[in-house]
C-alpha positions in Angstrom: 103.8 77.4 96.4 101.0 79.3 94.5 98.9 82.1 96.2 95.7 83.1 95.4 94.2 86.8 95.2 93.1 89.0 98.0 89.4 88.6 99.0 87.8 90.7 101.7 85.9 88.5 104.1 84.8 91.3 106.6 84.2 94.9 104.8 84.5 98.3 106.4 80.1 98.2 106.1 80.1 95.1 108.3 82.6 96.2 110.8 80.6 99.5 110.9 77.3 97.4 111.1 78.3 95.2 114.0 80.3 98.2 115.9 83.6 96.8 115.5 85.7 99.5 116.0 89.8 99.1 115.7 89.6 95.4 114.7 91.1 93.2 114.6 93.7 94.8 116.5 95.7 91.3 117.0 96.1 88.2 114.7 93.7 86.2 115.4 92.3 83.2 117.2 90.1 80.5 116.1 87.7 77.6 117.2 85.9 75.2 114.9 82.6 74.4 116.6 81.5 72.2 114.0 79.3 72.2 111.3 81.2 74.6 109.4 81.0 77.4 112.1 83.8 78.9 114.2 84.8 81.4 117.0 87.2 84.0 115.8 89.2 86.1 118.8 90.6 89.5 118.5 90.9 92.5 120.3 88.9 95.7 119.3 88.5 99.2 120.7 84.6 100.3 120.7 84.3 103.8 120.2 88.5 103.9 119.8 88.9 104.4 123.8 90.1 101.9 126.2 90.0 99.6 127.6 90.4 97.1 124.8 88.3 94.0 124.2 88.4 90.5 123.5 85.9 90.4 120.4 84.6 87.2 119.6 82.8 86.8 116.8 81.2 83.6 115.0 81.0 82.8 111.3 82.5 80.5 108.6 85.8 80.7 107.3 84.4 83.2 104.2 82.3 85.1 106.6 83.9 85.4 110.1 80.7 87.8 111.1 78.5 85.7 109.6 76.6 85.2 113.2 77.6 88.4 114.6 79.7 89.3 118.1 79.1 86.8 120.6 80.8 88.8 123.1 83.1 91.6 123.6 84.7 91.9 127.1 88.2 93.7 129.0 90.6 91.1 129.7 89.8 90.7 133.6 92.4 90.5 136.3 94.7 92.9 134.6 97.1 94.7 137.3 97.7 98.7 137.3 99.9 100.1 135.1 99.2 98.8 131.5 97.2 101.2 129.2 96.8 98.3 126.8 95.5 94.7 127.3 94.4 92.4 124.3 94.1 88.8 123.1 93.9 87.0 120.1 95.5 83.6 119.6 94.1 80.7 121.0 94.9 77.1 122.2 92.0 74.7 122.8 92.7 71.1 124.4 90.9 68.6 122.5 90.9 66.4 125.9 89.8 69.0 128.8 88.4 71.5 126.8 90.8 74.4 128.2 90.9 77.4 126.0 94.0 79.8 126.6 94.7 82.6 125.1 97.6 84.8 124.3 97.5 88.7 126.0 99.4 91.5 124.8 99.9 94.2 127.5 101.6 97.5 127.1 103.4 99.6 130.0 103.8 103.3 128.6 106.2 105.0 129.3 104.6 107.9 129.4 102.0 110.1 128.4 102.6 109.3 124.5 100.8 105.7 124.0 103.2 105.1 120.9 105.7 104.6 123.3 105.5 101.4 125.5 107.2 98.0 126.4 105.2 94.9 125.9 104.9 91.9 128.0 103.2 88.6 126.8 100.0 87.0 129.6 98.2 84.0 129.3 94.7 84.2 129.7 91.5 81.8 130.3 88.9 81.7 128.3 85.3 80.9 129.4 83.8 79.0 126.3 80.4 79.8 127.5 80.6 83.7 128.3 83.7 84.7 126.4 85.4 86.2 129.3 89.1 86.2 129.3 90.9 86.0 133.0 94.4 86.5 132.9 96.5 84.0 134.2 100.2 85.3 134.5 102.8 86.8 132.6 105.0 84.2 130.6 107.1 86.2 128.2 109.3 89.4 129.2 111.9 90.9 126.8 115.1 90.9 127.5 115.9 94.7 128.1 114.2 95.7 131.1 111.5 98.0 131.5 113.7 101.0 132.9 116.5 100.9 130.5 113.7 101.0 127.8 112.1 103.7 129.3 115.2 105.8 129.1 115.6 105.5 125.7 112.0 105.3 124.9 112.2 102.8 122.6 108.8 100.9 122.4 109.5 97.0 122.4 106.6 95.3 120.6 106.6 91.5 121.0 102.9 91.1 119.3 100.4 88.8 120.2 101.9 85.5 118.9 99.8 82.3 118.3 100.4 79.1 119.9 102.7 76.5 117.6 102.2 73.1 119.0 105.8 71.2 118.1 106.6 67.6 119.3 110.1 67.0 120.5 110.8 63.1 121.3 108.0 62.5 123.3 106.9 65.9 124.9 104.8 68.1 123.5 105.2 71.5 123.8 103.9 75.3 122.7 106.2 77.7 120.8 105.5 81.1 120.5 107.4 83.5 118.2 108.6 87.3 118.2 111.4 89.8 117.9 113.2 90.1 121.4 115.1 93.1 122.6 118.1 93.6 124.3 120.7 96.7 125.3 124.1 96.6 125.2 126.6 98.1 128.0 125.6 101.4 126.7 122.3 101.2 126.7 121.5 100.7 122.9 118.6 98.5 122.6 118.7 96.3 119.3 116.2 93.7 118.2 116.5 90.0 117.2 115.1 89.2 113.7 113.3 86.4 115.5 113.5 84.5 118.9 111.1 81.7 120.6 110.2 80.6 123.8 108.5 77.3 124.8 106.7 75.1 127.4 105.6 71.7 127.7 101.7 71.6 127.1 101.1 69.0 129.8 102.6 71.8 132.4 100.7 74.5 130.9 97.7 73.2 131.2 97.8 71.9 134.7 98.8 75.5 135.7 96.0 76.9 133.9 93.4 74.8 135.4 95.0 76.0 139.0 94.8 79.5 137.8 98.2 80.1 137.4 101.0 79.9 134.8 104.0 77.5 134.0 107.3 78.7 133.4 108.5 78.9 129.8 112.0 79.1 128.5 114.0 81.2 126.0 116.0 79.3 123.1 120.0 80.6 123.4 122.8 79.0 122.8 121.6 75.8 121.6 119.5 75.0 124.6 116.2 76.1 126.3 117.7 77.3 129.5 116.8 81.0 129.6 114.2 82.1 131.7 110.9 83.6 129.2 111.1 86.4 131.8 113.8 88.4 131.3 116.1 86.0 129.9 118.4 86.3 126.6 117.4 84.7 123.5 118.9 83.8 120.5 118.4 85.5 116.9 116.8 82.0 115.2 116.6 84.0 111.8 119.7 86.4 111.8 119.6 89.1 109.3 116.5 88.8 108.2 113.9 91.8 109.9 110.5 91.9 110.4 108.3 94.7 110.2 105.4 93.2 112.0 105.2 90.7 114.6 105.1 86.8 112.5 102.4 84.1 112.8 103.7 81.1 113.0 101.7 77.4 113.2 103.4 74.0 112.9 101.6 71.4 110.7 102.5 68.4 108.1 105.8 68.0 109.8 107.1 71.6 109.0 107.0 75.3 110.6 105.3 78.1 108.5 106.0 81.8 109.6 104.1 84.6 107.6 105.5 87.8 108.5 105.7 91.5 107.2 109.3 92.5 105.9 107.3 95.8 105.4 103.6 97.1 105.7 103.3 96.3 102.4 105.1 92.7 102.0 104.1 89.5 103.3 106.4 86.5 103.1 106.8 82.8 104.1 109.3 81.1 105.4 109.6 77.1 106.6 111.3 75.3 109.0 111.4 71.7 109.6 112.2 71.7 113.6 110.4 75.4 114.2 114.1 76.8 115.6 117.0 76.2 112.8 117.1 76.3 109.2 114.8 78.6 108.1 114.3 78.6 104.3 114.7 81.8 102.0 111.8 83.8 102.3 108.9 83.4 99.4 107.3 86.8 98.4 103.5 86.0 99.4 101.9 89.5 98.2 102.7 93.0 97.8 100.5 96.2 98.2 102.0 99.1 97.9 99.2 101.5 98.2 97.7 99.8 101.2 99.4 98.9 105.1 98.7 95.5 106.1 99.0 94.0 109.6 98.5 90.7 111.7 98.5 87.6 109.8 97.0 84.7 110.8 97.4 81.1 109.3 94.3 79.3 109.3 93.7 75.9 108.4 90.3 74.6 107.5 89.0 71.6 109.2 88.7 70.3 113.2 92.0 72.1 113.9 92.5 75.6 112.5 96.1 76.3 113.9 97.7 72.9 112.0 97.8 73.9 108.4 98.3 71.3 105.9 99.2 71.5 102.3 96.6 74.3 101.7 95.8 77.2 104.2 94.7 80.7 104.5 96.6 83.7 105.8 93.8 86.0 107.0 95.0 89.6 107.8 93.8 93.0 108.6 94.0 95.8 105.9 94.1 99.6 106.0 93.2 101.0 103.1 95.6 103.8 103.1 99.4 104.0 103.7 98.9 104.3 107.2 97.1 102.8 109.8 93.5 104.4 109.5 90.8 102.6 110.9 88.2 104.2 109.2 89.3 102.3 106.4 90.1 98.5 108.0 88.7 95.6 106.6 89.4 92.0 107.3 91.3 90.3 103.9 92.4 86.8 103.4 94.9 84.6 100.8 94.7 81.0 100.2 98.3 79.3 100.0 98.6 76.0 98.7 102.2 74.3 98.5 102.2 72.2 95.3 104.8 70.2 95.5 104.1 66.6 94.9 100.6 67.3 93.7 98.7 66.3 91.1 99.1 69.4 88.4 95.8 70.3 85.8 95.1 72.8 83.3 94.3 76.3 84.5 92.9 78.9 82.0 94.5 82.0 81.3 92.7 84.6 79.9 92.9 88.1 78.2 90.7 90.4 79.0 90.0 94.5 77.7 87.6 96.5 78.0 88.2 98.5 74.8 91.1 100.3 76.6 93.2 98.4 78.8 93.7 94.3 79.5 94.2 92.0 82.0 95.4 88.5 81.8 94.7 86.5 84.6 93.6 82.8 85.9 91.3 84.8 88.0 87.5 85.7 87.6 86.7 88.2 84.9 86.8 91.9 85.7 84.0 93.8 85.6 83.4 95.3 82.4 85.8 93.7 80.3 85.3 90.7 77.4 87.6 88.0 76.5 89.9 88.3 74.1 91.9 85.1 73.9 92.3 82.0 76.5 95.0 79.3 76.9 96.1 77.0 79.6 98.8 77.2 82.6 99.4 74.5 84.8 98.3 74.4 88.1 101.6 72.6 89.6 105.1 72.3 88.8 106.3 70.1 86.4 109.8 69.3 84.9 110.1 72.2 82.3 107.9 74.7 83.5 108.3 78.0 85.7 105.8 80.0 88.0 104.0 82.9 86.6 102.9 86.0 88.9 100.5 88.1 88.5 101.7 91.6 89.1 100.2 95.7 88.7 102.2 98.7 88.3 100.5 101.9 89.4 96.1 101.3 89.9 95.6 99.7 86.3 98.4 98.4 84.7 98.4 94.6 85.1 101.3 92.6 84.2 102.6 88.8 84.3 106.1 88.2 85.6 107.9 84.9 86.3 109.9 86.6 89.5 107.9 86.1 92.7 108.9 89.5 93.4 106.7 91.1 90.2 110.5 93.0 89.2 110.3 95.7 92.7 109.1 97.1 95.6 107.2 99.3 93.4 104.9 96.9 91.9 102.1 95.1 93.4 102.1 91.3 93.9 98.4 90.2 93.2 99.0 86.1 92.8 100.6 83.0 91.5 98.6 82.7 88.0 100.2 78.9 87.1 103.0 77.3 85.5 104.1 78.0 81.9 106.6 75.7 79.8 110.1 77.1 79.1 110.1 75.0 75.7 107.8 73.7 73.4 106.1 70.7 75.3 104.4 67.5 73.7 101.2 68.8 73.6 99.8 71.5 71.5 101.1 74.4 73.1 101.6 78.6 71.5 104.4 81.0 72.3 103.1 83.9 74.6 105.1 87.1 74.5 104.7 90.1 77.0 103.4 92.9 75.2 103.5 96.9 76.3 101.5 99.8 75.2 103.6 102.8 76.0 101.0 105.4 75.6 98.8 103.6 78.0 101.0 102.2 80.1 99.2 98.9 79.7 100.4 95.2 79.4 99.0 92.0 77.6 100.1 89.1 76.2 100.0 87.6 72.8 100.9 84.2 70.6 102.5 87.5 68.0 106.0 88.5 68.2 104.7 91.9 66.7 102.4 91.9 69.9 99.3 92.1 67.0 100.6 95.3 65.8 103.3 95.4 63.1 104.9 98.8 62.5 103.7 100.3 65.6 106.2 101.7 67.8 104.0 102.7 70.6 103.8 98.8 71.2 106.5 97.1 72.4 107.1 93.1 73.0 109.2 92.6 76.4 110.1 88.6 75.5 109.0 85.7 75.6 107.4 84.4 79.0 107.1 80.7 77.9 104.6 78.2 75.8 101.4 77.9 76.7 98.9 74.9 76.0 96.2 75.6 73.6 93.4 73.5 73.6 
């Protein structure tokens, strides 16, 4: 797996120019309108005051607001008792053209809006106006509102995406969330991951009548529990999430991206979307920023069916805690490299006279090239991945483990694959070097790091062998 660098796709300035306050406050819904144009659905709160509005922007995958805001309207038909009603992820039926939206509704326990109880509802979108009408509730936590209110425990199901999964001859919509249950003493515990589903044909037929169909939670190896308050199995036990996941089905596997902390995003896969989840693979880490609401998006006609290459969009607050004045929309490219043809990718050492950066990415501003070698773009026999990492604000370094060696270090991107032993092609060894006085890392072909006798420059080990053209 290769993860690309962070890309800003909607800046703070663009968000403010369009009046997109507290946006996007959910995962995104994406609809392909053809010709390279897409609609993006997410919740925003204009003026930072309720009511929330389902905001629809139009643009490209690299600029989701290129064509501006098409509509921004509160969810219609919301009963009293809720102080938050928003939506984001959508499902569009190719045959009928119906567009359904996942709605996140919150019931507060009192006057403190930070403590609430979530339910998932289904909405129907008018493709022409963007208006969303609530059809009804589809998923409710196992713990009831009264019990949760007594403990003032926030129960947040997020705003799950719709994952289309075929089982036998039936196609289902799956939705994933962290469920909550109370024991006999009223203590509340959360699952690592739970899932509910409903047949697509039943969902669409009910929506056409302005209603919702019955959904079922997975529990005890069966889909027998009602999604409205029923019990659910923990299908990813021992792997808690700090943020609601985004899950999509494509290329014969289910892909989940979730936050293990407000700074760490990870990826896991399952063949059937229920069991056998893979070990979580670190995607990126932003120690100084708060990242949330990941959304898996594929290019092409079906944005929610990713292939071997896809994007992960996410909201980033450029602060340690959520602060909408600093919010921007980011994305990363994720590429499954298994079975792909590897090519050479240039690894370049740059310097600005005081510090170094070594990367396969673009040249940093103000830096000049000092050396160039070549890695492989995908794994081959005898290679291991190299990751771009950062310590603090300025010390960029390379590491051979996806976690970059500790939670204090930023995970920037996958740089490429390096040989562990000399290959048949012309190659050179690459050593990681450190200038202690500056807190600066670089790479060198020389084991003395080009500074013989300088005690301030140390070699930290052989990274491997890079191709030398």
